[in-house]
Backbone atoms as SQL, in Angstrom:
CREATE TABLE atoms (id INTEGER PRIMARY KEY, chain TEXT, resi INTEGER, resn TEXT, atom TEXT, x REAL, y REAL, z REAL);
INSERT INTO atoms VALUES
  (1, 'A', 1, 'MET', 'N', 132.548, 67.808, 140.873),
  (2, 'A', 1, 'MET', 'CA', 133.394, 66.633, 140.718),
  (3, 'A', 1, 'MET', 'C', 134.595, 67.012, 139.858),
  (4, 'A', 2, 'SER', 'N', 135.713, 66.394, 140.140),
  (5, 'A', 2, 'SER', 'CA', 136.897, 66.655, 139.346),
  (6, 'A', 2, 'SER', 'C', 136.783, 65.951, 137.997),
  (7, 'A', 3, 'ILE', 'N', 137.603, 66.338, 137.065),
  (8, 'A', 3, 'ILE', 'CA', 137.583, 65.746, 135.729),
  (9, 'A', 3, 'ILE', 'C', 137.935, 64.261, 135.783),
  (10, 'A', 4, 'ILE', 'N', 138.815, 63.873, 136.697),
  (11, 'A', 4, 'ILE', 'CA', 139.183, 62.457, 136.840),
  (12, 'A', 4, 'ILE', 'C', 137.979, 61.654, 137.316),
  (13, 'A', 5, 'ALA', 'N', 137.229, 62.191, 138.270),
  (14, 'A', 5, 'ALA', 'CA', 136.034, 61.494, 138.761),
  (15, 'A', 5, 'ALA', 'C', 134.991, 61.364, 137.657),
  (16, 'A', 6, 'TRP', 'N', 134.821, 62.418, 136.832),
  (17, 'A', 6, 'TRP', 'CA', 133.887, 62.344, 135.704),
  (18, 'A', 6, 'TRP', 'C', 134.316, 61.265, 134.717),
  (19, 'A', 7, 'LEU', 'N', 135.614, 61.177, 134.445),
  (20, 'A', 7, 'LEU', 'CA', 136.110, 60.160, 133.513),
  (21, 'A', 7, 'LEU', 'C', 135.886, 58.748, 134.050),
  (22, 'A', 8, 'ILE', 'N', 136.166, 58.547, 135.324),
  (23, 'A', 8, 'ILE', 'CA', 135.985, 57.223, 135.921),
  (24, 'A', 8, 'ILE', 'C', 134.507, 56.862, 135.972),
  (25, 'A', 9, 'LEU', 'N', 133.661, 57.792, 136.422),
  (26, 'A', 9, 'LEU', 'CA', 132.220, 57.546, 136.459),
  (27, 'A', 9, 'LEU', 'C', 131.684, 57.315, 135.049),
  (28, 'A', 10, 'GLY', 'N', 132.161, 58.098, 134.094),
  (29, 'A', 10, 'GLY', 'CA', 131.734, 57.932, 132.703),
  (30, 'A', 10, 'GLY', 'C', 132.145, 56.602, 132.119),
  (31, 'A', 11, 'LEU', 'N', 133.358, 56.164, 132.420),
  (32, 'A', 11, 'LEU', 'CA', 133.836, 54.868, 131.933),
  (33, 'A', 11, 'LEU', 'C', 132.986, 53.735, 132.488),
  (34, 'A', 12, 'ILE', 'N', 132.752, 53.759, 133.776),
  (35, 'A', 12, 'ILE', 'CA', 131.965, 52.696, 134.408),
  (36, 'A', 12, 'ILE', 'C', 130.532, 52.705, 133.887),
  (37, 'A', 13, 'ALA', 'N', 129.906, 53.875, 133.847),
  (38, 'A', 13, 'ALA', 'CA', 128.520, 53.980, 133.382),
  (39, 'A', 13, 'ALA', 'C', 128.401, 53.597, 131.908),
  (40, 'A', 14, 'GLY', 'N', 129.312, 54.055, 131.095),
  (41, 'A', 14, 'GLY', 'CA', 129.273, 53.718, 129.674),
  (42, 'A', 14, 'GLY', 'C', 129.478, 52.233, 129.425),
  (43, 'A', 15, 'PHE', 'N', 130.368, 51.626, 130.180),
  (44, 'A', 15, 'PHE', 'CA', 130.611, 50.191, 130.028),
  (45, 'A', 15, 'PHE', 'C', 129.374, 49.386, 130.435),
  (46, 'A', 16, 'ILE', 'N', 128.779, 49.736, 131.574),
  (47, 'A', 16, 'ILE', 'CA', 127.582, 49.026, 132.033),
  (48, 'A', 16, 'ILE', 'C', 126.439, 49.211, 131.037),
  (49, 'A', 17, 'ALA', 'N', 126.246, 50.436, 130.556),
  (50, 'A', 17, 'ALA', 'CA', 125.182, 50.695, 129.586),
  (51, 'A', 17, 'ALA', 'C', 125.423, 49.938, 128.287),
  (52, 'A', 18, 'SER', 'N', 126.672, 49.855, 127.839),
  (53, 'A', 18, 'SER', 'CA', 126.987, 49.093, 126.625),
  (54, 'A', 18, 'SER', 'C', 126.653, 47.623, 126.803),
  (55, 'A', 19, 'LYS', 'N', 126.927, 47.085, 127.975),
  (56, 'A', 19, 'LYS', 'CA', 126.594, 45.689, 128.254),
  (57, 'A', 19, 'LYS', 'C', 125.087, 45.475, 128.297),
  (58, 'A', 20, 'ILE', 'N', 124.340, 46.446, 128.800),
  (59, 'A', 20, 'ILE', 'CA', 122.886, 46.329, 128.877),
  (60, 'A', 20, 'ILE', 'C', 122.270, 46.402, 127.486),
  (61, 'A', 21, 'VAL', 'N', 122.724, 47.354, 126.669),
  (62, 'A', 21, 'VAL', 'CA', 122.079, 47.613, 125.382),
  (63, 'A', 21, 'VAL', 'C', 122.516, 46.627, 124.309),
  (64, 'A', 22, 'ASN', 'N', 123.819, 46.464, 124.111),
  (65, 'A', 22, 'ASN', 'CA', 124.266, 45.608, 123.009),
  (66, 'A', 22, 'ASN', 'C', 125.186, 44.476, 123.438),
  (67, 'A', 23, 'HIS', 'N', 125.298, 44.221, 124.718),
  (68, 'A', 23, 'HIS', 'CA', 126.020, 43.079, 125.292),
  (69, 'A', 23, 'HIS', 'C', 127.511, 43.048, 124.975),
  (70, 'A', 24, 'THR', 'N', 128.042, 44.096, 124.375),
  (71, 'A', 24, 'THR', 'CA', 129.483, 44.195, 124.165),
  (72, 'A', 24, 'THR', 'C', 129.905, 45.618, 124.482),
  (73, 'A', 25, 'GLY', 'N', 131.113, 45.783, 124.880),
  (74, 'A', 25, 'GLY', 'CA', 131.625, 47.126, 125.097),
  (75, 'A', 25, 'GLY', 'C', 131.804, 47.833, 123.763),
  (76, 'A', 26, 'SER', 'N', 131.774, 49.156, 123.793),
  (77, 'A', 26, 'SER', 'CA', 131.913, 49.928, 122.562),
  (78, 'A', 26, 'SER', 'C', 133.320, 50.484, 122.399),
  (79, 'A', 27, 'GLY', 'N', 134.249, 50.046, 123.204),
  (80, 'A', 27, 'GLY', 'CA', 135.598, 50.601, 123.187),
  (81, 'A', 27, 'GLY', 'C', 135.726, 51.602, 124.323),
  (82, 'A', 28, 'ILE', 'N', 136.903, 51.735, 124.864),
  (83, 'A', 28, 'ILE', 'CA', 137.087, 52.537, 126.073),
  (84, 'A', 28, 'ILE', 'C', 136.739, 54.006, 125.845),
  (85, 'A', 29, 'LEU', 'N', 137.137, 54.575, 124.717),
  (86, 'A', 29, 'LEU', 'CA', 136.869, 55.987, 124.470),
  (87, 'A', 29, 'LEU', 'C', 135.381, 56.251, 124.294),
  (88, 'A', 30, 'LEU', 'N', 134.709, 55.434, 123.490),
  (89, 'A', 30, 'LEU', 'CA', 133.271, 55.612, 123.283),
  (90, 'A', 30, 'LEU', 'C', 132.501, 55.331, 124.572),
  (91, 'A', 31, 'ASP', 'N', 132.937, 54.360, 125.367),
  (92, 'A', 31, 'ASP', 'CA', 132.297, 54.096, 126.656),
  (93, 'A', 31, 'ASP', 'C', 132.389, 55.312, 127.580),
  (94, 'A', 32, 'ILE', 'N', 133.547, 55.951, 127.627),
  (95, 'A', 32, 'ILE', 'CA', 133.720, 57.138, 128.469),
  (96, 'A', 32, 'ILE', 'C', 132.825, 58.267, 127.987),
  (97, 'A', 33, 'VAL', 'N', 132.843, 58.517, 126.678),
  (98, 'A', 33, 'VAL', 'CA', 132.048, 59.611, 126.125),
  (99, 'A', 33, 'VAL', 'C', 130.556, 59.364, 126.361),
  (100, 'A', 34, 'LEU', 'N', 130.086, 58.139, 126.074),
  (101, 'A', 34, 'LEU', 'CA', 128.678, 57.820, 126.283),
  (102, 'A', 34, 'LEU', 'C', 128.307, 57.902, 127.761),
  (103, 'A', 35, 'GLY', 'N', 129.212, 57.494, 128.631),
  (104, 'A', 35, 'GLY', 'CA', 128.948, 57.575, 130.070),
  (105, 'A', 35, 'GLY', 'C', 128.844, 58.998, 130.568),
  (106, 'A', 36, 'ILE', 'N', 129.722, 59.868, 130.111),
  (107, 'A', 36, 'ILE', 'CA', 129.682, 61.271, 130.536),
  (108, 'A', 36, 'ILE', 'C', 128.446, 61.955, 129.972),
  (109, 'A', 37, 'VAL', 'N', 128.174, 61.739, 128.686),
  (110, 'A', 37, 'VAL', 'CA', 126.961, 62.298, 128.091),
  (111, 'A', 37, 'VAL', 'C', 125.735, 61.707, 128.781),
  (112, 'A', 38, 'GLY', 'N', 125.797, 60.416, 129.074),
  (113, 'A', 38, 'GLY', 'CA', 124.699, 59.762, 129.782),
  (114, 'A', 38, 'GLY', 'C', 124.472, 60.334, 131.167),
  (115, 'A', 39, 'ALA', 'N', 125.533, 60.690, 131.866),
  (116, 'A', 39, 'ALA', 'CA', 125.392, 61.306, 133.188),
  (117, 'A', 39, 'ALA', 'C', 124.676, 62.648, 133.080),
  (118, 'A', 40, 'ILE', 'N', 125.004, 63.401, 132.050),
  (119, 'A', 40, 'ILE', 'CA', 124.347, 64.692, 131.844),
  (120, 'A', 40, 'ILE', 'C', 122.877, 64.486, 131.480),
  (121, 'A', 41, 'VAL', 'N', 122.628, 63.591, 130.517),
  (122, 'A', 41, 'VAL', 'CA', 121.254, 63.302, 130.095),
  (123, 'A', 41, 'VAL', 'C', 120.456, 62.712, 131.257),
  (124, 'A', 42, 'GLY', 'N', 121.049, 61.757, 131.959),
  (125, 'A', 42, 'GLY', 'CA', 120.380, 61.154, 133.110),
  (126, 'A', 42, 'GLY', 'C', 120.061, 62.180, 134.187),
  (127, 'A', 43, 'GLY', 'N', 120.976, 63.124, 134.400),
  (128, 'A', 43, 'GLY', 'CA', 120.726, 64.188, 135.372),
  (129, 'A', 43, 'GLY', 'C', 119.517, 65.020, 134.985),
  (130, 'A', 44, 'TYR', 'N', 119.402, 65.367, 133.707),
  (131, 'A', 44, 'TYR', 'CA', 118.235, 66.126, 133.244),
  (132, 'A', 44, 'TYR', 'C', 116.954, 65.308, 133.373),
  (133, 'A', 45, 'ILE', 'N', 117.016, 64.033, 133.005),
  (134, 'A', 45, 'ILE', 'CA', 115.823, 63.173, 133.091),
  (135, 'A', 45, 'ILE', 'C', 115.363, 63.045, 134.548),
  (136, 'A', 46, 'PHE', 'N', 116.298, 62.749, 135.438),
  (137, 'A', 46, 'PHE', 'CA', 115.940, 62.566, 136.846),
  (138, 'A', 46, 'PHE', 'C', 115.447, 63.874, 137.460),
  (139, 'A', 47, 'ALA', 'N', 116.081, 65.006, 137.111),
  (140, 'A', 47, 'ALA', 'CA', 115.642, 66.304, 137.634),
  (141, 'A', 47, 'ALA', 'C', 114.250, 66.648, 137.103),
  (142, 'A', 48, 'PHE', 'N', 113.959, 66.296, 135.856),
  (143, 'A', 48, 'PHE', 'CA', 112.645, 66.559, 135.269),
  (144, 'A', 48, 'PHE', 'C', 111.548, 65.851, 136.046),
  (145, 'A', 49, 'PHE', 'N', 111.832, 64.628, 136.500),
  (146, 'A', 49, 'PHE', 'CA', 110.845, 63.865, 137.249),
  (147, 'A', 49, 'PHE', 'C', 110.917, 64.112, 138.754),
  (148, 'A', 50, 'GLY', 'N', 111.745, 65.047, 139.189),
  (149, 'A', 50, 'GLY', 'CA', 111.802, 65.423, 140.590),
  (150, 'A', 50, 'GLY', 'C', 112.750, 64.605, 141.445),
  (151, 'A', 51, 'ALA', 'N', 113.532, 63.742, 140.837),
  (152, 'A', 51, 'ALA', 'CA', 114.498, 62.937, 141.590),
  (153, 'A', 51, 'ALA', 'C', 115.839, 63.678, 141.652),
  (154, 'A', 52, 'THR', 'N', 116.719, 63.197, 142.475),
  (155, 'A', 52, 'THR', 'CA', 118.041, 63.799, 142.624),
  (156, 'A', 52, 'THR', 'C', 118.924, 63.424, 141.443),
  (157, 'A', 53, 'PRO', 'N', 119.541, 64.422, 140.775),
  (158, 'A', 53, 'PRO', 'CA', 120.448, 64.105, 139.670),
  (159, 'A', 53, 'PRO', 'C', 121.824, 63.683, 140.194),
  (160, 'A', 54, 'VAL', 'N', 122.831, 63.735, 139.360),
  (161, 'A', 54, 'VAL', 'CA', 124.197, 63.364, 139.739),
  (162, 'A', 54, 'VAL', 'C', 124.665, 64.276, 140.867),
  (163, 'A', 55, 'THR', 'N', 125.135, 63.662, 141.957),
  (164, 'A', 55, 'THR', 'CA', 125.531, 64.438, 143.134),
  (165, 'A', 55, 'THR', 'C', 127.009, 64.312, 143.476),
  (166, 'A', 56, 'GLY', 'N', 127.725, 63.476, 142.804),
  (167, 'A', 56, 'GLY', 'CA', 129.132, 63.267, 143.093),
  (168, 'A', 56, 'GLY', 'C', 129.525, 61.862, 142.680),
  (169, 'A', 57, 'PHE', 'N', 130.610, 61.393, 143.211),
  (170, 'A', 57, 'PHE', 'CA', 131.105, 60.055, 142.874),
  (171, 'A', 57, 'PHE', 'C', 130.543, 59.069, 143.892),
  (172, 'A', 58, 'ASN', 'N', 129.313, 58.579, 143.622),
  (173, 'A', 58, 'ASN', 'CA', 128.653, 57.644, 144.530),
  (174, 'A', 58, 'ASN', 'C', 127.760, 56.706, 143.725),
  (175, 'A', 59, 'VAL', 'N', 127.112, 55.787, 144.393),
  (176, 'A', 59, 'VAL', 'CA', 126.300, 54.769, 143.723),
  (177, 'A', 59, 'VAL', 'C', 125.093, 55.404, 143.028),
  (178, 'A', 60, 'TRP', 'N', 124.429, 56.367, 143.681),
  (179, 'A', 60, 'TRP', 'CA', 123.267, 57.001, 143.068),
  (180, 'A', 60, 'TRP', 'C', 123.642, 57.690, 141.753),
  (181, 'A', 61, 'SER', 'N', 124.756, 58.388, 141.742),
  (182, 'A', 61, 'SER', 'CA', 125.204, 59.055, 140.526),
  (183, 'A', 61, 'SER', 'C', 125.516, 58.043, 139.434),
  (184, 'A', 62, 'LEU', 'N', 126.034, 56.896, 139.815),
  (185, 'A', 62, 'LEU', 'CA', 126.313, 55.839, 138.841),
  (186, 'A', 62, 'LEU', 'C', 125.005, 55.330, 138.235),
  (187, 'A', 63, 'VAL', 'N', 123.987, 55.155, 139.069),
  (188, 'A', 63, 'VAL', 'CA', 122.676, 54.717, 138.567),
  (189, 'A', 63, 'VAL', 'C', 122.114, 55.750, 137.589),
  (190, 'A', 64, 'VAL', 'N', 122.179, 57.020, 137.955),
  (191, 'A', 64, 'VAL', 'CA', 121.686, 58.096, 137.091),
  (192, 'A', 64, 'VAL', 'C', 122.453, 58.097, 135.771),
  (193, 'A', 65, 'ALA', 'N', 123.779, 57.963, 135.846),
  (194, 'A', 65, 'ALA', 'CA', 124.607, 57.980, 134.645),
  (195, 'A', 65, 'ALA', 'C', 124.331, 56.769, 133.759),
  (196, 'A', 66, 'VAL', 'N', 124.124, 55.600, 134.350),
  (197, 'A', 66, 'VAL', 'CA', 123.834, 54.393, 133.561),
  (198, 'A', 66, 'VAL', 'C', 122.482, 54.539, 132.857),
  (199, 'A', 67, 'VAL', 'N', 121.482, 55.031, 133.561),
  (200, 'A', 67, 'VAL', 'CA', 120.164, 55.229, 132.935),
  (201, 'A', 67, 'VAL', 'C', 120.283, 56.211, 131.769),
  (202, 'A', 68, 'GLY', 'N', 120.980, 57.294, 131.986),
  (203, 'A', 68, 'GLY', 'CA', 121.189, 58.270, 130.909),
  (204, 'A', 68, 'GLY', 'C', 121.983, 57.693, 129.760),
  (205, 'A', 69, 'ALA', 'N', 123.006, 56.900, 130.053),
  (206, 'A', 69, 'ALA', 'CA', 123.820, 56.298, 128.995),
  (207, 'A', 69, 'ALA', 'C', 123.029, 55.267, 128.203),
  (208, 'A', 70, 'VAL', 'N', 122.125, 54.543, 128.851),
  (209, 'A', 70, 'VAL', 'CA', 121.263, 53.597, 128.139),
  (210, 'A', 70, 'VAL', 'C', 120.371, 54.361, 127.162),
  (211, 'A', 71, 'VAL', 'N', 119.814, 55.476, 127.612),
  (212, 'A', 71, 'VAL', 'CA', 118.985, 56.306, 126.730),
  (213, 'A', 71, 'VAL', 'C', 119.812, 56.806, 125.554),
  (214, 'A', 72, 'VAL', 'N', 121.019, 57.298, 125.830),
  (215, 'A', 72, 'VAL', 'CA', 121.897, 57.796, 124.769),
  (216, 'A', 72, 'VAL', 'C', 122.255, 56.675, 123.798),
  (217, 'A', 73, 'LEU', 'N', 122.541, 55.480, 124.308),
  (218, 'A', 73, 'LEU', 'CA', 122.871, 54.353, 123.434),
  (219, 'A', 73, 'LEU', 'C', 121.699, 53.941, 122.559),
  (220, 'A', 74, 'PHE', 'N', 120.487, 53.912, 123.112),
  (221, 'A', 74, 'PHE', 'CA', 119.310, 53.604, 122.302),
  (222, 'A', 74, 'PHE', 'C', 119.148, 54.623, 121.182),
  (223, 'A', 75, 'LEU', 'N', 119.323, 55.898, 121.503),
  (224, 'A', 75, 'LEU', 'CA', 119.231, 56.936, 120.478),
  (225, 'A', 75, 'LEU', 'C', 120.346, 56.801, 119.445),
  (226, 'A', 76, 'TYR', 'N', 121.548, 56.496, 119.910),
  (227, 'A', 76, 'TYR', 'CA', 122.695, 56.315, 119.017),
  (228, 'A', 76, 'TYR', 'C', 122.428, 55.183, 118.030),
  (229, 'A', 77, 'HIS', 'N', 121.934, 54.052, 118.526),
  (230, 'A', 77, 'HIS', 'CA', 121.655, 52.910, 117.651),
  (231, 'A', 77, 'HIS', 'C', 120.461, 53.180, 116.743),
  (232, 'A', 78, 'ALA', 'N', 119.501, 53.949, 117.215),
  (233, 'A', 78, 'ALA', 'CA', 118.341, 54.276, 116.376),
  (234, 'A', 78, 'ALA', 'C', 118.741, 55.200, 115.228),
  (235, 'A', 79, 'LEU', 'N', 119.662, 56.116, 115.489),
  (236, 'A', 79, 'LEU', 'CA', 120.072, 57.069, 114.459),
  (237, 'A', 79, 'LEU', 'C', 121.124, 56.506, 113.508),
  (238, 'A', 80, 'PHE', 'N', 122.080, 55.780, 114.045),
  (239, 'A', 80, 'PHE', 'CA', 123.216, 55.338, 113.232),
  (240, 'A', 80, 'PHE', 'C', 123.221, 53.842, 112.939),
  (241, 'A', 81, 'GLY', 'N', 122.298, 53.088, 113.542),
  (242, 'A', 81, 'GLY', 'CA', 122.229, 51.658, 113.304),
  (243, 'A', 81, 'GLY', 'C', 123.414, 50.922, 113.898),
  (244, 'A', 82, 'ARG', 'N', 123.346, 49.646, 113.786),
  (245, 'A', 82, 'ARG', 'CA', 124.434, 48.819, 114.318),
  (246, 'A', 82, 'ARG', 'C', 125.484, 48.607, 113.237),
  (247, 'A', 83, 'ARG', 'N', 126.721, 48.557, 113.681),
  (248, 'A', 83, 'ARG', 'CA', 127.810, 48.288, 112.744),
  (249, 'A', 83, 'ARG', 'C', 127.781, 46.841, 112.302),
  (250, 'A', 84, 'ALA', 'N', 128.087, 46.621, 111.050),
  (251, 'A', 84, 'ALA', 'CA', 128.163, 45.254, 110.539),
  (252, 'A', 84, 'ALA', 'C', 129.432, 44.603, 111.076),
  (253, 'A', 85, 'THR', 'N', 129.295, 43.382, 111.539),
  (254, 'A', 85, 'THR', 'CA', 130.452, 42.650, 112.034),
  (255, 'A', 85, 'THR', 'C', 130.602, 41.370, 111.246),
  (256, 'A', 86, 'THR', 'N', 131.819, 40.966, 111.041),
  (257, 'A', 86, 'THR', 'CA', 132.073, 39.710, 110.343),
  (258, 'A', 86, 'THR', 'C', 132.454, 38.654, 111.352),
  (259, 'A', 87, 'VAL', 'N', 132.064, 37.460, 111.074),
  (260, 'A', 87, 'VAL', 'CA', 132.332, 36.358, 112.013),
  (261, 'A', 87, 'VAL', 'C', 133.532, 35.591, 111.569);
């Protein structure tokens, strides 16, 4: 996949995972980074269990990337906690 496709897939996956885990986006840059890392992590997880990892810019790869990004977000929040917000 080209770098542009990785960025777009990472942005979409990171945004969806942020909505699933903490119901708010984490900012465009963090969403992209978490999505790309999530795609890599998701690829390893799916390959470990015998499923197809990221194969290109398609729906299956998005599912793999979102699952990986959710795992990465859970680990991120477990290690660094949630940021305090003021109302």
